[in-house]
A tleap script that builds the chain and sets N, CA, C and O, in Angstrom:
source leaprc.protein.ff14SB
mol = sequence {
  NMET ASN PRO THR GLU THR LEU CYS TYR CYS
  PHE GLY CYS THR ARG SER ASP ILE ARG ARG
  GLU LEU ALA SER THR GLY THR CYS THR ILE
  PRO ALA ARG ILE ALA ASP GLU ILE ARG ALA
  GLY ARG THR ALA CYS LYS LEU LYS HIE PRO
  GLN ARG ILE TYR CYS LEU VAL GLN VAL ARG
  ARG VAL VAL GLU GLU GLU MET GLU ARG ALA
  SER THR LEU GLU PRO ARG PHE MET THR TYR
  LEU GLN VAL GLN GLY SER GLN PHE ARG ALA
  LEU ALA ILE GLU GLY ARG ARG ALA ALA SER
  LEU ASP GLU GLN SER SER SER ARG CLEU
}
set mol.1.N position { -13.012 -15.440 -8.087 }
set mol.1.CA position { -13.650 -14.342 -8.389 }
set mol.1.C position { -14.051 -14.672 -9.398 }
set mol.1.O position { -13.370 -14.585 -10.419 }
set mol.2.N position { -15.455 -15.212 -9.372 }
set mol.2.CA position { -15.975 -15.422 -10.453 }
set mol.2.C position { -16.616 -14.159 -10.669 }
set mol.2.O position { -17.026 -13.516 -9.703 }
set mol.3.N position { -16.731 -13.781 -11.731 }
set mol.3.CA position { -17.823 -12.096 -11.945 }
set mol.3.C position { -19.626 -12.645 -12.017 }
set mol.3.O position { -20.562 -11.884 -11.771 }
set mol.4.N position { -19.742 -13.780 -12.319 }
set mol.4.CA position { -20.981 -14.044 -12.230 }
set mol.4.C position { -21.745 -14.287 -10.765 }
set mol.4.O position { -22.937 -14.097 -10.523 }
set mol.5.N position { -20.560 -14.831 -9.738 }
set mol.5.CA position { -21.115 -15.330 -8.424 }
set mol.5.C position { -22.382 -14.312 -8.174 }
set mol.5.O position { -22.449 -13.198 -8.692 }
set mol.6.N position { -23.601 -14.998 -7.098 }
set mol.6.CA position { -24.263 -14.158 -6.786 }
set mol.6.C position { -23.884 -13.342 -5.234 }
set mol.6.O position { -23.807 -14.104 -4.270 }
set mol.7.N position { -23.753 -12.507 -5.085 }
set mol.7.CA position { -23.527 -12.019 -3.681 }
set mol.7.C position { -24.430 -11.540 -2.908 }
set mol.7.O position { -24.227 -11.421 -1.700 }
set mol.8.N position { -25.656 -11.165 -3.532 }
set mol.8.CA position { -27.106 -10.900 -2.657 }
set mol.8.C position { -28.001 -11.610 -3.499 }
set mol.8.O position { -28.407 -11.410 -4.643 }
set mol.9.N position { -28.213 -12.503 -2.633 }
set mol.9.CA position { -29.317 -13.527 -3.307 }
set mol.9.C position { -30.970 -13.107 -2.986 }
set mol.9.O position { -31.856 -13.876 -3.359 }
set mol.10.N position { -31.388 -11.506 -2.085 }
set mol.10.CA position { -32.443 -11.311 -2.245 }
set mol.10.C position { -32.635 -10.635 -3.410 }
set mol.10.O position { -33.725 -10.733 -3.974 }
set mol.11.N position { -31.413 -9.697 -4.054 }
set mol.11.CA position { -31.819 -8.918 -5.263 }
set mol.11.C position { -30.830 -9.434 -6.838 }
set mol.11.O position { -30.878 -8.933 -7.961 }
set mol.12.N position { -30.105 -10.448 -6.392 }
set mol.12.CA position { -29.310 -11.106 -7.226 }
set mol.12.C position { -27.959 -10.087 -7.791 }
set mol.12.O position { -27.605 -9.918 -8.958 }
set mol.13.N position { -27.628 -9.757 -7.088 }
set mol.13.CA position { -26.462 -8.495 -7.469 }
set mol.13.C position { -25.131 -9.541 -7.832 }
set mol.13.O position { -24.985 -10.556 -7.150 }
set mol.14.N position { -24.481 -9.323 -8.595 }
set mol.14.CA position { -23.079 -9.926 -8.756 }
set mol.14.C position { -22.201 -8.917 -8.937 }
set mol.14.O position { -22.381 -7.704 -9.044 }
set mol.15.N position { -21.012 -9.729 -8.959 }
set mol.15.CA position { -19.329 -8.735 -9.040 }
set mol.15.C position { -19.556 -8.187 -10.205 }
set mol.15.O position { -19.070 -7.072 -10.391 }
set mol.16.N position { -20.208 -8.711 -11.097 }
set mol.16.CA position { -20.311 -7.903 -12.785 }
set mol.16.C position { -21.098 -6.927 -12.575 }
set mol.16.O position { -20.677 -5.826 -12.930 }
set mol.17.N position { -22.398 -6.991 -11.977 }
set mol.17.CA position { -23.099 -5.768 -11.468 }
set mol.17.C position { -22.317 -4.500 -10.970 }
set mol.17.O position { -22.239 -3.410 -11.537 }
set mol.18.N position { -21.775 -4.879 -9.820 }
set mol.18.CA position { -20.729 -3.804 -9.312 }
set mol.18.C position { -19.651 -3.323 -10.525 }
set mol.18.O position { -19.488 -2.123 -10.746 }
set mol.19.N position { -19.089 -4.130 -11.122 }
set mol.19.CA position { -17.952 -3.711 -12.010 }
set mol.19.C position { -18.570 -2.919 -12.964 }
set mol.19.O position { -17.975 -1.859 -13.156 }
set mol.20.N position { -19.775 -3.122 -13.760 }
set mol.20.CA position { -20.670 -2.191 -14.411 }
set mol.20.C position { -20.912 -0.928 -13.979 }
set mol.20.O position { -20.447 -0.002 -14.644 }
set mol.21.N position { -21.586 -0.684 -12.935 }
set mol.21.CA position { -21.597 0.367 -12.178 }
set mol.21.C position { -20.529 1.227 -11.759 }
set mol.21.O position { -20.610 2.453 -11.832 }
set mol.22.N position { -19.562 0.632 -11.337 }
set mol.22.CA position { -18.491 1.485 -11.381 }
set mol.22.C position { -17.820 2.129 -12.568 }
set mol.22.O position { -17.541 3.326 -12.625 }
set mol.23.N position { -17.574 1.199 -13.551 }
set mol.23.CA position { -17.296 1.671 -14.774 }
set mol.23.C position { -18.123 2.610 -15.402 }
set mol.23.O position { -17.630 3.517 -16.072 }
set mol.24.N position { -19.241 2.494 -15.265 }
set mol.24.CA position { -20.340 3.457 -16.154 }
set mol.24.C position { -20.588 4.945 -15.437 }
set mol.24.O position { -20.770 6.034 -15.981 }
set mol.25.N position { -20.531 4.618 -14.102 }
set mol.25.CA position { -20.945 6.208 -13.223 }
set mol.25.C position { -19.681 6.669 -12.259 }
set mol.25.O position { -19.635 7.787 -11.746 }
set mol.26.N position { -18.578 5.573 -12.066 }
set mol.26.CA position { -17.692 5.969 -11.137 }
set mol.26.C position { -18.150 5.758 -9.588 }
set mol.26.O position { -17.358 5.902 -8.657 }
set mol.27.N position { -19.190 5.486 -9.458 }
set mol.27.CA position { -19.885 5.210 -7.922 }
set mol.27.C position { -20.286 3.660 -7.721 }
set mol.27.O position { -19.906 2.879 -8.593 }
set mol.28.N position { -20.807 3.313 -6.958 }
set mol.28.CA position { -21.722 2.038 -6.852 }
set mol.28.C position { -22.477 2.142 -5.393 }
set mol.28.O position { -22.083 2.100 -4.228 }
set mol.29.N position { -23.944 2.321 -6.125 }
set mol.29.CA position { -24.927 2.620 -5.211 }
set mol.29.C position { -25.586 1.364 -4.499 }
set mol.29.O position { -26.279 1.487 -3.488 }
set mol.30.N position { -25.281 -0.011 -5.185 }
set mol.30.CA position { -25.440 -1.059 -4.472 }
set mol.30.C position { -25.677 -1.392 -3.139 }
set mol.30.O position { -26.678 -1.937 -2.675 }
set mol.31.N position { -24.501 -0.957 -2.467 }
set mol.31.CA position { -24.534 -1.450 -0.804 }
set mol.31.C position { -25.374 -0.367 -0.289 }
set mol.31.O position { -26.077 -0.718 0.659 }
set mol.32.N position { -25.472 0.627 -0.586 }
set mol.32.CA position { -26.689 1.784 0.133 }
set mol.32.C position { -28.180 1.107 -0.487 }
set mol.32.O position { -29.192 1.314 0.183 }
set mol.33.N position { -28.282 0.406 -1.598 }
set mol.33.CA position { -29.611 0.222 -1.647 }
set mol.33.C position { -30.113 -1.294 -0.867 }
set mol.33.O position { -31.214 -1.576 -0.394 }
set mol.34.N position { -29.168 -1.913 -0.924 }
set mol.34.CA position { -29.202 -3.068 -0.093 }
set mol.34.C position { -29.532 -2.890 1.337 }
set mol.34.O position { -30.354 -3.578 1.941 }
set mol.35.N position { -28.775 -1.835 1.885 }
set mol.35.CA position { -28.807 -1.122 3.360 }
set mol.35.C position { -30.430 -0.895 3.196 }
set mol.35.O position { -31.248 -1.575 3.817 }
set mol.36.N position { -30.787 0.159 2.271 }
set mol.36.CA position { -32.257 0.340 2.426 }
set mol.36.C position { -33.204 -0.745 2.626 }
set mol.36.O position { -34.011 -0.817 3.553 }
set mol.37.N position { -33.086 -1.360 1.934 }
set mol.37.CA position { -33.819 -2.948 1.598 }
set mol.37.C position { -33.769 -3.615 3.373 }
set mol.37.O position { -34.800 -3.947 3.957 }
set mol.38.N position { -32.680 -3.684 3.867 }
set mol.38.CA position { -32.722 -4.309 4.952 }
set mol.38.C position { -33.331 -3.326 6.082 }
set mol.38.O position { -34.059 -3.709 6.998 }
set mol.39.N position { -33.033 -2.378 5.928 }
set mol.39.CA position { -34.008 -1.169 6.685 }
set mol.39.C position { -35.405 -1.307 6.793 }
set mol.39.O position { -36.091 -1.239 7.813 }
set mol.40.N position { -35.844 -1.563 5.314 }
set mol.40.CA position { -37.231 -1.773 5.170 }
set mol.40.C position { -37.830 -2.978 5.680 }
set mol.40.O position { -39.054 -3.112 5.695 }
set mol.41.N position { -37.049 -3.854 6.094 }
set mol.41.CA position { -37.577 -5.340 6.239 }
set mol.41.C position { -37.805 -6.032 4.911 }
set mol.41.O position { -38.510 -7.032 5.048 }
set mol.42.N position { -37.445 -5.816 3.750 }
set mol.42.CA position { -37.726 -5.878 2.856 }
set mol.42.C position { -36.891 -7.103 1.745 }
set mol.42.O position { -36.957 -7.299 0.531 }
set mol.43.N position { -35.879 -7.955 3.219 }
set mol.43.CA position { -34.987 -8.750 2.401 }
set mol.43.C position { -35.381 -10.489 3.027 }
set mol.43.O position { -36.491 -10.630 3.540 }
set mol.44.N position { -34.557 -11.570 2.956 }
set mol.44.CA position { -34.782 -12.811 2.939 }
set mol.44.C position { -33.636 -13.258 3.221 }
set mol.44.O position { -33.448 -14.422 2.866 }
set mol.45.N position { -32.360 -12.476 4.005 }
set mol.45.CA position { -31.050 -13.246 3.782 }
set mol.45.C position { -30.979 -14.624 4.551 }
set mol.45.O position { -30.362 -15.639 4.228 }
set mol.46.N position { -31.753 -14.396 5.626 }
set mol.46.CA position { -31.672 -15.864 6.711 }
set mol.46.C position { -32.567 -17.264 5.688 }
set mol.46.O position { -32.673 -18.454 5.988 }
set mol.47.N position { -32.983 -16.680 4.705 }
set mol.47.CA position { -33.680 -17.792 4.167 }
set mol.47.C position { -32.833 -18.147 2.998 }
set mol.47.O position { -32.426 -19.309 2.961 }
set mol.48.N position { -32.410 -17.118 1.778 }
set mol.48.CA position { -32.222 -17.278 0.699 }
set mol.48.C position { -30.491 -17.651 0.705 }
set mol.48.O position { -30.027 -18.649 0.154 }
set mol.49.N position { -29.824 -16.811 1.311 }
set mol.49.CA position { -28.220 -16.902 1.600 }
set mol.49.C position { -27.832 -18.390 2.008 }
set mol.49.O position { -28.287 -19.095 2.909 }
set mol.50.N position { -26.907 -18.628 1.118 }
set mol.50.CA position { -26.641 -20.309 1.669 }
set mol.50.C position { -25.845 -20.352 2.917 }
set mol.50.O position { -25.820 -21.415 3.537 }
set mol.51.N position { -25.174 -19.297 3.376 }
set mol.51.CA position { -24.826 -19.457 4.888 }
set mol.51.C position { -25.873 -18.524 5.771 }
set mol.51.O position { -25.524 -18.227 6.913 }
set mol.52.N position { -26.984 -18.117 5.333 }
set mol.52.CA position { -27.689 -17.722 6.194 }
set mol.52.C position { -27.491 -16.528 7.096 }
set mol.52.O position { -27.898 -16.244 8.223 }
set mol.53.N position { -26.512 -15.765 5.959 }
set mol.53.CA position { -26.154 -14.320 6.769 }
set mol.53.C position { -26.609 -13.001 5.704 }
set mol.53.O position { -26.726 -13.162 4.489 }
set mol.54.N position { -26.781 -12.010 6.233 }
set mol.54.CA position { -26.873 -10.793 5.433 }
set mol.54.C position { -25.642 -10.614 4.524 }
set mol.54.O position { -24.561 -11.145 4.779 }
set mol.55.N position { -25.860 -9.861 3.486 }
set mol.55.CA position { -24.540 -10.291 2.254 }
set mol.55.C position { -24.105 -8.690 2.325 }
set mol.55.O position { -23.431 -8.241 1.398 }
set mol.56.N position { -24.459 -7.913 3.326 }
set mol.56.CA position { -24.160 -6.029 3.268 }
set mol.56.C position { -22.372 -6.180 2.990 }
set mol.56.O position { -21.722 -5.728 2.046 }
set mol.57.N position { -21.860 -7.041 4.271 }
set mol.57.CA position { -20.326 -6.815 4.377 }
set mol.57.C position { -19.437 -7.121 3.040 }
set mol.57.O position { -18.595 -6.445 2.449 }
set mol.58.N position { -19.919 -8.280 2.836 }
set mol.58.CA position { -19.488 -9.195 1.749 }
set mol.58.C position { -19.926 -8.324 0.429 }
set mol.58.O position { -19.107 -8.372 -0.488 }
set mol.59.N position { -20.912 -7.660 0.240 }
set mol.59.CA position { -21.110 -6.568 -0.836 }
set mol.59.C position { -20.105 -5.615 -0.891 }
set mol.59.O position { -19.334 -5.468 -1.839 }
set mol.60.N position { -20.121 -4.934 0.189 }
set mol.60.CA position { -19.203 -3.751 0.625 }
set mol.60.C position { -17.425 -4.102 0.336 }
set mol.60.O position { -16.705 -3.200 -0.094 }
set mol.61.N position { -16.951 -5.275 0.584 }
set mol.61.CA position { -15.805 -5.681 0.615 }
set mol.61.C position { -15.724 -6.085 -1.004 }
set mol.61.O position { -14.564 -6.212 -1.396 }
set mol.62.N position { -16.398 -6.231 -1.659 }
set mol.62.CA position { -16.608 -6.578 -3.330 }
set mol.62.C position { -16.304 -5.258 -3.751 }
set mol.62.O position { -15.227 -5.094 -4.325 }
set mol.63.N position { -17.100 -4.230 -3.561 }
set mol.63.CA position { -16.936 -3.089 -3.866 }
set mol.63.C position { -15.191 -2.469 -3.687 }
set mol.63.O position { -14.456 -1.916 -4.505 }
set mol.64.N position { -15.055 -2.717 -2.768 }
set mol.64.CA position { -13.536 -2.068 -2.462 }
set mol.64.C position { -12.589 -2.959 -3.192 }
set mol.64.O position { -11.556 -2.427 -3.598 }
set mol.65.N position { -12.751 -4.078 -3.397 }
set mol.65.CA position { -11.826 -5.087 -4.271 }
set mol.65.C position { -11.938 -4.598 -5.885 }
set mol.65.O position { -10.968 -4.529 -6.640 }
set mol.66.N position { -12.909 -4.372 -6.139 }
set mol.66.CA position { -13.124 -3.802 -7.454 }
set mol.66.C position { -12.658 -2.213 -7.672 }
set mol.66.O position { -12.109 -1.816 -8.700 }
set mol.67.N position { -12.872 -1.648 -6.893 }
set mol.67.CA position { -12.039 -0.099 -6.862 }
set mol.67.C position { -10.900 -0.219 -6.789 }
set mol.67.O position { -10.344 0.652 -7.457 }
set mol.68.N position { -9.847 -1.242 -6.031 }
set mol.68.CA position { -8.681 -1.317 -6.056 }
set mol.68.C position { -8.046 -1.951 -7.368 }
set mol.68.O position { -6.911 -1.666 -7.750 }
set mol.69.N position { -8.980 -2.933 -8.087 }
set mol.69.CA position { -8.480 -3.687 -9.348 }
set mol.69.C position { -8.736 -2.675 -10.114 }
set mol.69.O position { -8.057 -2.781 -11.136 }
set mol.70.N position { -9.509 -1.560 -10.126 }
set mol.70.CA position { -10.022 -0.566 -11.465 }
set mol.70.C position { -8.410 0.296 -11.384 }
set mol.70.O position { -7.837 0.615 -12.426 }
set mol.71.N position { -7.772 0.621 -9.896 }
set mol.71.CA position { -6.775 1.532 -9.922 }
set mol.71.C position { -5.689 1.086 -10.354 }
set mol.71.O position { -4.674 1.783 -10.378 }
set mol.72.N position { -5.733 -0.362 -10.839 }
set mol.72.CA position { -4.172 -1.058 -11.163 }
set mol.72.C position { -4.416 -0.897 -12.713 }
set mol.72.O position { -3.394 -1.051 -13.381 }
set mol.73.N position { -5.550 -0.621 -13.404 }
set mol.73.CA position { -5.792 -0.741 -14.764 }
set mol.73.C position { -4.954 0.511 -15.454 }
set mol.73.O position { -4.522 0.518 -16.607 }
set mol.74.N position { -4.816 1.651 -14.396 }
set mol.74.CA position { -4.350 2.656 -15.093 }
set mol.74.C position { -3.164 3.185 -14.328 }
set mol.74.O position { -3.523 4.143 -13.644 }
set mol.75.N position { -2.028 2.943 -14.208 }
set mol.75.CA position { -0.968 3.626 -13.765 }
set mol.75.C position { -0.566 4.525 -13.325 }
set mol.75.O position { 0.118 4.731 -12.322 }
set mol.76.N position { -1.117 5.348 -14.321 }
set mol.76.CA position { -0.563 6.906 -14.116 }
set mol.76.C position { -1.497 7.430 -13.244 }
set mol.76.O position { -1.127 8.358 -12.525 }
set mol.77.N position { -3.132 6.849 -13.126 }
set mol.77.CA position { -3.691 7.368 -12.113 }
set mol.77.C position { -4.082 6.402 -10.880 }
set mol.77.O position { -4.065 5.177 -11.004 }
set mol.78.N position { -4.408 7.006 -9.769 }
set mol.78.CA position { -4.711 6.170 -8.554 }
set mol.78.C position { -6.522 6.662 -8.113 }
set mol.78.O position { -7.115 7.676 -7.747 }
set mol.79.N position { -6.790 5.456 -8.379 }
set mol.79.CA position { -8.387 5.523 -7.620 }
set mol.79.C position { -8.420 5.449 -5.832 }
set mol.79.O position { -7.930 4.451 -5.303 }
set mol.80.N position { -8.865 6.267 -5.186 }
set mol.80.CA position { -9.172 5.876 -3.756 }
set mol.80.C position { -10.735 5.838 -3.625 }
set mol.80.O position { -11.497 6.174 -4.531 }
set mol.81.N position { -11.091 5.424 -2.486 }
set mol.81.CA position { -12.616 5.278 -1.742 }
set mol.81.C position { -12.805 6.205 -1.084 }
set mol.81.O position { -12.161 6.572 -0.102 }
set mol.82.N position { -13.998 6.823 -1.713 }
set mol.82.CA position { -14.708 7.841 -0.751 }
set mol.82.C position { -16.026 7.295 -0.379 }
set mol.82.O position { -16.742 6.709 -1.191 }
set mol.83.N position { -16.346 7.494 0.880 }
set mol.83.CA position { -17.738 7.436 1.191 }
set mol.83.C position { -18.349 8.029 1.694 }
set mol.83.O position { -17.817 8.555 2.672 }
set mol.84.N position { -19.607 8.332 1.484 }
set mol.84.CA position { -20.443 9.308 1.798 }
set mol.84.C position { -21.686 8.628 2.132 }
set mol.84.O position { -22.211 8.006 1.208 }
set mol.85.N position { -22.257 8.620 3.256 }
set mol.85.CA position { -23.155 7.725 3.992 }
set mol.85.C position { -22.775 6.458 3.483 }
set mol.85.O position { -21.599 6.141 3.661 }
set mol.86.N position { -23.558 5.621 2.854 }
set mol.86.CA position { -23.376 4.432 2.727 }
set mol.86.C position { -23.040 4.026 1.028 }
set mol.86.O position { -23.216 2.941 0.475 }
set mol.87.N position { -22.492 5.331 0.438 }
set mol.87.CA position { -22.493 5.487 -1.015 }
set mol.87.C position { -20.999 5.121 -1.108 }
set mol.87.O position { -20.314 5.277 -0.097 }
set mol.88.N position { -20.504 4.704 -2.099 }
set mol.88.CA position { -19.000 3.998 -2.483 }
set mol.88.C position { -18.895 5.156 -3.679 }
set mol.88.O position { -19.863 5.337 -4.416 }
set mol.89.N position { -17.567 5.995 -3.847 }
set mol.89.CA position { -17.360 6.365 -5.574 }
set mol.89.C position { -15.980 6.622 -5.392 }
set mol.89.O position { -15.456 7.278 -4.492 }
set mol.90.N position { -15.498 6.089 -6.256 }
set mol.90.CA position { -14.329 5.928 -6.945 }
set mol.90.C position { -14.005 7.472 -7.789 }
set mol.90.O position { -14.728 8.109 -8.555 }
set mol.91.N position { -12.781 7.713 -7.351 }
set mol.91.CA position { -12.392 9.183 -7.787 }
set mol.91.C position { -10.875 8.802 -8.356 }
set mol.91.O position { -10.066 8.263 -7.602 }
set mol.92.N position { -10.593 9.068 -9.520 }
set mol.92.CA position { -9.304 8.865 -10.379 }
set mol.92.C position { -8.587 10.457 -10.037 }
set mol.92.O position { -9.098 11.499 -10.446 }
set mol.93.N position { -7.520 10.410 -9.345 }
set mol.93.CA position { -6.712 11.480 -9.381 }
set mol.93.C position { -5.245 10.882 -9.636 }
set mol.93.O position { -4.827 9.727 -9.550 }
set mol.94.N position { -4.486 12.332 -10.052 }
set mol.94.CA position { -2.950 11.988 -10.427 }
set mol.94.C position { -2.296 11.540 -9.195 }
set mol.94.O position { -2.669 11.775 -8.045 }
set mol.95.N position { -1.353 10.919 -9.542 }
set mol.95.CA position { -0.754 10.106 -8.466 }
set mol.95.C position { -0.169 10.783 -7.221 }
set mol.95.O position { -0.184 10.365 -6.063 }
set mol.96.N position { 0.430 12.095 -7.784 }
set mol.96.CA position { 1.124 12.311 -6.532 }
set mol.96.C position { 0.198 13.407 -5.616 }
set mol.96.O position { 0.762 13.930 -4.655 }
set mol.97.N position { -1.280 13.775 -5.918 }
set mol.97.CA position { -1.994 14.267 -5.368 }
set mol.97.C position { -2.881 12.966 -4.588 }
set mol.97.O position { -3.504 13.110 -3.535 }
set mol.98.N position { -2.811 12.112 -5.109 }
set mol.98.CA position { -3.833 10.688 -4.372 }
set mol.98.C position { -3.239 10.467 -3.196 }
set mol.98.O position { -4.041 10.333 -2.272 }
set mol.99.N position { -1.951 10.372 -2.872 }
set mol.99.CA position { -1.465 9.850 -1.386 }
set mol.99.C position { -1.680 10.728 -0.412 }
set mol.99.O position { -1.752 10.198 0.696 }
set mol.100.N position { -1.863 12.372 -0.438 }
set mol.100.CA position { -2.686 13.019 0.516 }
set mol.100.C position { -3.991 12.782 0.743 }
set mol.100.O position { -4.262 12.364 1.869 }
set mol.101.N position { -5.112 12.978 -0.225 }
set mol.101.CA position { -6.056 12.733 -0.345 }
set mol.101.C position { -6.641 11.502 0.158 }
set mol.101.O position { -7.717 11.505 0.756 }
set mol.102.N position { -5.799 10.187 -0.120 }
set mol.102.CA position { -6.391 9.019 0.119 }
set mol.102.C position { -5.936 8.994 1.507 }
set mol.102.O position { -6.604 8.199 2.169 }
set mol.103.N position { -5.002 9.610 2.189 }
set mol.103.CA position { -4.720 9.704 3.804 }
set mol.103.C position { -5.861 10.326 4.544 }
set mol.103.O position { -6.266 9.963 5.648 }
set mol.104.N position { -6.394 11.420 3.730 }
set mol.104.CA position { -7.656 12.055 4.314 }
set mol.104.C position { -8.780 11.221 4.539 }
set mol.104.O position { -9.280 10.925 5.624 }
set mol.105.N position { -9.218 10.779 3.102 }
set mol.105.CA position { -10.151 9.781 2.951 }
set mol.105.C position { -10.258 8.417 3.886 }
set mol.105.O position { -11.360 8.002 4.246 }
set mol.106.N position { -9.079 7.785 4.234 }
set mol.106.CA position { -8.868 6.976 5.076 }
set mol.106.C position { -8.830 7.117 6.506 }
set mol.106.O position { -8.815 6.079 7.169 }
set mol.107.N position { -8.808 8.428 7.196 }
set mol.107.CA position { -9.073 8.783 8.145 }
set mol.107.C position { -10.871 8.785 8.514 }
set mol.107.O position { -11.486 8.351 9.488 }
set mol.108.N position { -11.275 9.398 7.403 }
set mol.108.CA position { -13.062 9.312 7.600 }
set mol.108.C position { -13.578 8.043 7.774 }
set mol.108.O position { -14.662 7.950 8.351 }
set mol.109.N position { -12.900 6.842 7.308 }
set mol.109.CA position { -13.164 5.433 7.022 }
set mol.109.C position { -13.668 5.100 8.332 }
set mol.109.O position { -14.036 3.952 8.579 }
savepdb mol mol.pdb
quit
């Protein structure tokens, strides 16, 4: 879990970039921006990525991991994942309400 490890070789995205965006905005638009670039044909994943694959699945997984990590930093609050299109958003909610909201959000995933 190296924070400076490159996740997206086309745009230089790292775990630190994801952490920084989540910390400053509560959201992470990196997966959506990468998806837009893939759709527009402005990536070179097959050439730049060491495994010759698209990074989007890995980037989304890391966003989820970082949101989970953030939720353990403050035990009084629970963070859950809200997906709107391809944008991830971390919402901090008091623990007793979070369980029911988390169940609702999971059914939308």
